[in-house]
Each structure stands twice: as C-alpha cells, then as structure tokens.
Residue frames relative to the residue before (quaternion, step in Angstrom):
aa qw qx qy qz dx dy dz
M 1.0000 0.0000 0.0000 0.0000 0.00 0.00 0.00
V 0.1811 -0.7618 0.6165 0.0824 3.53 -1.25 0.59
R 0.0911 -0.7851 0.6100 0.0570 3.57 -1.02 0.75
G 0.0266 -0.8208 0.5706 -0.0089 3.54 -1.15 0.52
Q 0.1773 -0.7390 0.6365 0.1316 3.50 -1.42 0.12
Y 0.4044 -0.7518 0.4681 0.2283 3.56 -0.81 0.98
G 0.2674 -0.7288 0.6092 0.1619 3.50 -1.26 0.64
E 0.7606 -0.3176 0.2517 0.5072 3.55 -1.20 -0.35
G 0.1768 0.7845 -0.5804 0.1285 3.53 -1.15 0.59
S 0.4756 -0.6482 0.5145 0.2982 3.52 -1.28 -0.42
V 0.0361 -0.7832 0.6205 -0.0155 3.56 -0.88 1.02
G 0.8421 0.0023 -0.0345 0.5381 3.56 -0.64 1.10
G 0.6857 -0.4919 0.2779 0.4589 3.56 1.09 0.71
R 0.6502 0.4855 -0.3139 0.4929 3.60 1.27 0.14
R 0.4295 -0.6962 0.5141 0.2580 3.57 -0.87 0.96
V 0.0574 -0.7964 0.6020 -0.0032 3.56 -0.92 0.95
P 0.5204 -0.6501 0.4496 0.3231 3.60 -1.11 0.60
G 0.5694 -0.5547 0.4706 0.3828 3.52 -1.32 0.20
Y 0.6947 -0.4758 0.3218 0.4330 3.57 -1.23 0.32
R 0.6881 0.4971 -0.2913 0.4411 3.59 0.92 -0.83
Q 0.6678 0.4645 -0.3018 0.4973 3.57 1.27 -0.24
E 0.4680 0.6724 -0.4500 0.3555 3.59 1.27 0.01
P 0.6258 -0.5515 0.3855 0.3945 3.63 -1.14 0.53
N 0.8567 0.1382 -0.1339 0.4787 3.56 -1.11 0.85
V 0.5533 0.5639 -0.4160 0.4505 3.60 1.17 0.54
A 0.4929 -0.6698 0.4718 0.2931 3.57 -0.88 0.97
P 0.5347 -0.6661 0.4114 0.3182 3.63 -0.90 0.85
E 0.7429 0.3290 -0.2170 0.5411 3.62 1.21 -0.33
S 0.2291 0.8185 -0.5020 0.1596 3.57 1.19 0.48
I 0.1823 -0.7724 0.5991 0.1057 3.58 -1.07 0.78
T 0.2920 0.7572 -0.5218 0.2630 3.57 1.17 0.59
E 0.4020 -0.7244 0.5103 0.2308 3.57 -0.87 0.96
T 0.1275 -0.7701 0.6196 0.0822 3.56 -1.10 0.75
F 0.7433 0.2487 -0.1710 0.5971 3.59 1.31 0.11
A 0.0841 0.7795 -0.6188 0.0487 3.54 -1.10 0.71
A 0.0472 -0.7676 0.6389 0.0195 3.55 -1.11 0.78
F 0.0606 -0.8191 0.5700 -0.0232 3.56 -0.87 0.98
K 0.1511 -0.7114 0.6656 0.1675 3.49 -1.41 0.24
F 0.0551 -0.8074 0.5873 -0.0157 3.55 -0.70 1.13
Y 0.1602 -0.7343 0.6448 0.1390 3.51 -1.36 0.38
V 0.3160 -0.7084 0.5952 0.2099 3.55 -1.16 0.65
D 0.3127 -0.7973 0.4946 0.1480 3.56 -0.58 1.19
N 0.5225 0.5665 -0.5027 0.3916 3.56 0.25 1.30
W 0.6955 -0.5028 0.3084 0.4103 3.57 -1.24 0.30
R 0.6448 0.5588 -0.3413 0.3943 3.59 0.96 -0.78
W 0.8042 0.2662 -0.1156 0.5186 3.58 0.92 -0.92
A 0.2928 0.7813 -0.5061 0.2184 3.59 1.21 0.31
G 0.8381 0.1853 -0.1560 0.4887 3.56 -0.85 1.01
V 0.5964 0.5508 -0.3691 0.4524 3.61 1.27 0.00
P 0.2504 -0.7900 0.5372 0.1571 3.63 -0.51 1.08
F 0.1882 -0.7399 0.6357 0.1144 3.55 -1.16 0.74
Y 0.1257 -0.8039 0.5800 0.0387 3.58 -0.54 1.19
L 0.0613 -0.7905 0.6094 0.0001 3.56 -0.87 1.01
R 0.0175 0.7888 -0.6132 0.0377 3.56 -1.01 0.86
S 0.1077 0.7830 -0.6046 0.0992 3.55 -0.90 0.94
G 0.1491 0.8063 -0.5610 0.1137 3.56 -1.00 0.75
K 0.4093 -0.6726 0.5614 0.2547 3.50 -1.38 0.26
R 0.8086 0.2377 -0.2172 0.4924 3.55 -1.29 0.56
M 0.2580 0.7456 -0.5568 0.2599 3.55 0.94 0.94
P 0.6966 -0.4599 0.3178 0.4497 3.65 -1.19 0.20
R 0.7864 -0.0999 0.0566 0.6070 3.59 1.10 -0.64
R 0.5431 -0.6167 0.4644 0.3301 3.54 -1.27 0.39
V 0.2015 0.7703 -0.5796 0.1737 3.56 -0.69 1.07
T 0.0425 -0.7634 0.6443 0.0176 3.54 -1.08 0.84
E 0.1915 0.7874 -0.5654 0.1537 3.56 -0.67 1.06
I 0.2576 -0.7101 0.6317 0.1742 3.51 -1.34 0.43
A 0.0688 -0.8086 0.5843 0.0021 3.58 -0.68 1.10
I 0.1459 -0.7752 0.6119 0.0586 3.56 -0.80 1.06
Q 0.1223 -0.8061 0.5781 0.0322 3.56 -0.47 1.23
F 0.3134 -0.7777 0.5205 0.1612 3.55 -0.63 1.16
K 0.5727 -0.5907 0.4454 0.3531 3.54 -1.19 0.59
Q 0.4954 -0.6212 0.5139 0.3235 3.52 -1.19 0.62
A 0.5133 -0.6328 0.4769 0.3296 3.57 -1.03 0.75
P 0.5142 -0.6706 0.4327 0.3140 3.62 -0.93 0.80
L 0.7721 0.2265 -0.1301 0.5794 3.58 1.22 -0.46
A 0.3285 -0.7411 0.5536 0.1906 3.57 -0.78 1.06
F 0.3803 -0.7656 0.4735 0.2123 3.59 -0.37 1.26
F 0.7617 0.3599 -0.1942 0.5026 3.59 1.00 -0.82
G 0.6107 -0.5654 0.3554 0.4254 3.61 1.23 0.14
S 0.6312 -0.5879 0.3659 0.3493 3.54 -1.18 0.60
E 0.6336 0.5410 -0.3489 0.4291 3.61 1.01 -0.67
A 0.6825 0.4935 -0.2917 0.4534 3.60 0.94 -0.86
T 0.7591 0.3604 -0.1923 0.5069 3.58 1.13 -0.65
A 0.3203 0.7666 -0.5052 0.2334 3.61 1.22 0.23
G 0.8279 0.1920 -0.1658 0.5003 3.56 -0.86 0.98
L 0.4903 0.6623 -0.4336 0.3647 3.59 1.26 0.04
G 0.3165 -0.7699 0.5268 0.1720 3.57 -0.72 1.05
P 0.6558 -0.5091 0.3714 0.4158 3.58 -1.25 0.14
N 0.5582 -0.5675 0.4746 0.3756 3.57 -1.25 0.37
V 0.0596 -0.8070 0.5874 -0.0124 3.59 -0.96 0.89
L 0.1462 -0.7399 0.6511 0.0851 3.54 -1.05 0.90
A 0.0625 -0.8206 0.5677 -0.0185 3.59 -0.50 1.21
L 0.1543 -0.7693 0.6173 0.0584 3.54 -0.86 1.07
R 0.1854 -0.7943 0.5720 0.0865 3.57 -0.44 1.22
I 0.2531 -0.7944 0.5398 0.1164 3.55 -0.49 1.23
Q 0.7489 -0.2369 0.1705 0.5949 3.57 0.97 -0.90
P 0.6345 -0.2806 -0.7201 -0.0117 1.57 -2.03 1.40
D 0.7220 0.4296 -0.2948 0.4552 3.61 -1.22 -0.25
E 0.0288 -0.8667 0.4980 -0.0073 3.53 0.87 1.07
G 0.3449 0.7330 -0.5373 0.2347 3.55 -1.02 0.81
I 0.3814 -0.6884 0.5677 0.2416 3.53 -1.36 -0.18
A 0.0483 -0.7884 0.6130 0.0167 3.57 -0.99 0.85
L 0.1147 -0.7796 0.6140 0.0457 3.56 -1.02 0.87
K 0.1156 -0.7869 0.6057 0.0249 3.55 -0.68 1.16
F 0.1527 0.7870 -0.5812 0.1400 3.57 -0.77 1.02
G 0.5452 -0.6260 0.4565 0.3201 3.55 -1.28 0.31
T 0.0019 0.7929 -0.6093 0.0098 3.57 -1.01 0.79
K 0.5242 -0.6416 0.4618 0.3169 3.56 -1.14 0.63
V 0.4075 -0.6890 0.5471 0.2448 3.55 -0.94 0.92
P 0.5007 -0.6674 0.4449 0.3255 3.64 -0.76 0.95
G 0.5283 0.6166 -0.4656 0.3520 3.56 -1.00 0.82
P 0.6784 -0.5317 0.3358 0.3798 3.57 -1.27 0.20
T 0.6981 0.4368 -0.2774 0.4949 3.60 1.19 -0.39
A 0.4764 -0.6607 0.5069 0.2822 3.54 -1.26 0.52
Q 0.2100 0.7509 -0.5963 0.1910 3.54 -0.41 1.26
I 0.1618 -0.8049 0.5688 0.0491 3.56 -0.73 1.12
R 0.0191 -0.8009 0.5977 -0.0310 3.56 -0.90 0.97
S 0.4935 -0.6545 0.4871 0.3012 3.57 -1.11 0.70
V 0.0254 -0.7657 0.6427 0.0011 3.56 -1.03 0.87
T 0.2646 -0.7711 0.5625 0.1375 3.57 -1.24 0.42
M 0.2025 -0.7190 0.6530 0.1249 3.53 -1.01 0.92
D 0.0574 -0.8427 0.5330 -0.0500 3.56 -0.53 1.20
F 0.0452 -0.7814 0.6224 -0.0012 3.55 -0.75 1.11
R 0.0241 -0.7891 0.6131 -0.0267 3.57 -0.84 1.05
Y 0.4898 -0.6827 0.4618 0.2842 3.55 -0.80 1.05
G 0.6628 0.5314 -0.3106 0.4264 3.58 0.89 -0.92
A 0.6763 0.4997 -0.2972 0.4524 3.57 0.97 -0.88
L 0.7149 0.4552 -0.2595 0.4629 3.60 1.01 -0.77
F 0.8064 0.2938 -0.1312 0.4962 3.56 0.82 -1.03
G 0.3889 -0.7393 0.4691 0.2866 3.58 1.24 -0.32
G 0.7585 0.3734 -0.2705 0.4605 3.54 -1.24 0.41
E 0.5085 -0.6326 0.4952 0.3099 3.53 -1.31 0.26
P 0.3956 -0.7061 0.5243 0.2646 3.62 -0.79 0.94
P 0.6023 -0.5681 0.3999 0.3932 3.61 -1.12 0.46
E 0.5635 -0.5772 0.4617 0.3689 3.56 -1.17 0.57
A 0.6585 -0.5446 0.3446 0.3885 3.56 -1.16 0.65
Y 0.7075 0.4574 -0.2804 0.4600 3.58 0.86 -0.90
E 0.5553 0.5779 -0.4020 0.4428 3.60 1.14 -0.42
R 0.6630 0.4894 -0.2990 0.4812 3.57 0.96 -0.88
L 0.6669 0.5059 -0.3107 0.4503 3.60 0.91 -0.85
Q 0.6382 0.5219 -0.3319 0.4584 3.57 0.99 -0.78
L 0.6391 0.5094 -0.3229 0.4773 3.58 1.01 -0.78
D 0.6576 0.5060 -0.3126 0.4624 3.60 0.91 -0.91
C 0.6184 0.5495 -0.3419 0.4458 3.56 1.05 -0.75
M 0.6788 0.4814 -0.2877 0.4741 3.57 0.95 -0.88
L 0.6957 0.4565 -0.2670 0.4862 3.57 1.14 -0.64
G 0.4559 -0.7025 0.4374 0.3276 3.57 1.27 -0.21
D 0.4796 0.6517 -0.4385 0.3912 3.58 1.20 0.52
S 0.1343 -0.8360 0.5309 0.0348 3.60 -0.41 1.23
T 0.2781 0.8102 -0.4849 0.1764 3.61 1.26 0.22
L 0.7792 0.3582 -0.1796 0.4819 3.60 0.83 -0.96
F 0.5690 0.5938 -0.3867 0.4172 3.59 1.24 0.09
A 0.4906 -0.6509 0.4942 0.3023 3.56 -1.12 0.72
R 0.4600 -0.6644 0.5140 0.2878 3.57 -1.08 0.75
S 0.6400 -0.5618 0.3632 0.3781 3.55 -1.15 0.59
D 0.6652 0.4961 -0.3271 0.4521 3.63 0.94 -0.77
E 0.5998 0.5446 -0.3541 0.4672 3.60 1.15 -0.57
V 0.6609 0.5025 -0.2995 0.4701 3.57 0.93 -0.93
E 0.6643 0.5072 -0.3068 0.4553 3.59 0.92 -0.89
S 0.6438 0.5164 -0.3245 0.4621 3.61 1.01 -0.77
A 0.6436 0.5177 -0.3217 0.4629 3.58 0.99 -0.82
W 0.6968 0.4655 -0.2798 0.4685 3.57 0.87 -0.90
E 0.5720 0.5785 -0.3837 0.4369 3.59 1.13 -0.53
L 0.6648 0.4894 -0.2901 0.4841 3.56 1.03 -0.82
I 0.7170 0.4640 -0.2636 0.4485 3.57 0.76 -1.07
T 0.6047 0.5752 -0.3613 0.4157 3.60 1.03 -0.71
K 0.6343 0.5231 -0.3332 0.4616 3.59 1.01 -0.73
I 0.6416 0.5145 -0.3191 0.4709 3.57 1.03 -0.79
L 0.6634 0.5023 -0.3057 0.4627 3.58 0.90 -0.92
A 0.6326 0.5259 -0.3333 0.4607 3.59 1.03 -0.74
G 0.6532 0.5057 -0.3124 0.4690 3.57 1.01 -0.79
W 0.6480 0.5085 -0.3164 0.4705 3.57 1.00 -0.76
S 0.6377 0.5308 -0.3312 0.4493 3.58 1.00 -0.79
A 0.6626 0.5077 -0.3011 0.4610 3.56 1.07 -0.71
R 0.7625 0.2277 -0.1354 0.5902 3.58 1.25 -0.45
P 0.2054 -0.8081 0.5389 0.1198 3.61 0.16 1.24
P 0.5017 -0.6758 0.4488 0.3004 3.61 -0.97 0.82
V 0.2063 -0.7342 0.6291 0.1504 3.54 -1.26 0.46
G 0.7676 0.3829 -0.2554 0.4460 3.55 -1.15 0.54
F 0.4264 0.6706 -0.4990 0.3456 3.61 1.14 0.41
P 0.5465 -0.2350 -0.8022 0.0517 1.60 -1.92 1.63
N 0.2285 -0.8039 0.5388 0.1060 3.57 -1.10 0.65
Y 0.7648 0.1878 -0.2238 0.5743 3.60 1.16 0.48
E 0.4962 -0.6644 0.4795 0.2872 3.54 -1.17 0.66
A 0.5292 -0.5780 0.5062 0.3601 3.53 -1.15 0.60
G 0.7488 0.3580 -0.2758 0.4849 3.58 -0.97 0.83
T 0.6463 0.4371 -0.3340 0.5288 3.59 1.28 0.21
W 0.5826 -0.6128 0.4166 0.3340 3.56 -1.31 0.18
G 0.7776 -0.3334 0.1698 0.5053 3.57 1.10 0.58
P 0.7108 -0.4632 0.3143 0.4259 3.58 -1.29 0.07
E 0.6290 -0.5424 0.4050 0.3823 3.55 -1.24 0.50
E 0.5767 0.6027 -0.3762 0.4033 3.57 1.11 -0.63
A 0.6166 0.5478 -0.3520 0.4426 3.59 1.10 -0.60
D 0.6401 0.4998 -0.3257 0.4842 3.60 1.07 -0.69
T 0.6416 0.5142 -0.3184 0.4718 3.58 0.98 -0.84
F 0.5830 0.6012 -0.3376 0.4297 3.54 1.11 -0.83
M 0.7135 0.4252 -0.2431 0.5010 3.59 0.98 -0.87
E 0.6303 0.5631 -0.3346 0.4166 3.57 1.00 -0.83
K 0.5843 0.5852 -0.3705 0.4229 3.59 1.12 -0.59
D 0.7098 0.4070 -0.2416 0.5217 3.57 1.20 -0.56
G 0.5146 -0.6496 0.4129 0.3777 3.57 1.28 0.11
R 0.5939 0.5553 -0.3535 0.4625 3.57 1.18 0.62
A 0.1797 -0.7533 0.6165 0.1422 3.54 -1.35 0.02
W 0.5606 -0.5955 0.4496 0.3592 3.55 -1.15 0.59
R 0.5316 -0.6092 0.4831 0.3360 3.58 -1.13 0.60
K 0.3826 -0.6870 0.5652 0.2494 3.53 -1.20 0.60
P 0.3107 -0.7785 0.5066 0.2021 3.64 -0.27 1.17
C-alpha cells in the first residue's frame, strides 16, 4: 500500500494550496489525502486475483470507476505479429460522473491480412437518455424518506469493511509517514504509487 498527501499545485488551470495550507489544518499535519492498495480475497474463486484500489483528493478531475481487466490468453490465435501492441480486454464501469459502461476488446481489421486492433463499445446514460441524472445522495435521501433500503449498505457489511481498514490505520499510526507532502495537487498521486504498480508489471488506468 502507498499513502500520500498533496502539496501546492494546479487543478483546472487554477493554483491551489497544499493540504497543510488549507484552513483549519495543522501546518505539520500527517493526515493522508491519497491511498493505494492491493488486496486479495482468500477463497478459491478469487485466488491469485489482485484487486487494486486508488483514491485521493486534489486529483486532475473527479472520477469514480471500476475497471475489470481480463487475463491475456495464453495462446495468440492470430499470431504474435497480428496482435503486437494489443492490450488486454477491459470492462469499465463509470460510477460518476458521466455514468456508463465501456468494453474494450480486440477485433480483426477487415481485409485479407490478419491484424487485430483494440476497439471500445461505449454506453453513456447522458448520451442515450439526455439530461443530468440525480446525484447519488439525492437518490439516497429520497429512498430514506420512502423507507427503501435497497441501495444502503447492511450493518455487517460496514463493520467488515471497517475491520479491515482499522487494521491498516493502526499500522499507519504506528509508523508516521515521512516526506509529506509527496505529490502535487492536480496530479494522480505520488510517484511511489506508480512504482507500486510497476513492480507487478502493471500501470494505473488513465481515467
């Protein structure tokens, strides 16, 4: 896991202060504003499948998405030359903003030769239905008034999540960070987060 705190930088062409310069924040604060994790689920179904999570403040833009990257096939059906540079298939679920689903996969380019290129099927709620969908909390507030708990997390789910995170926070408290701030506002986090992924031969998605 990697943690970070943003310093001064630029977001949307506007200069912004570092976290320690924000109102009511201690000048030597070690509060994290960025975290990246790798988790594993200890069961037979998900054995060996890494789950990478990244979250932070003062990023270049606000985006929440879930990306499922499929394994590369062990054998290239069309040969290595036809698939050179072809990336893995990816199913991306855009939670907010610009809600939708995108599927990236390889397809054969029409013609007499075998050449495979990545294409994307992209569905966006705004483009199909028009208008801006309600904010997430607007929907939850309405459901609360209607007594509909479908979209709310159950108490045992919340407790399980906090049981995991509490152990991480306890470990961080025992080892105060050094070198804060370690990334500029308006970037996608500290360099250590990129190195964290590179060790696994991977890279973060470009939102």
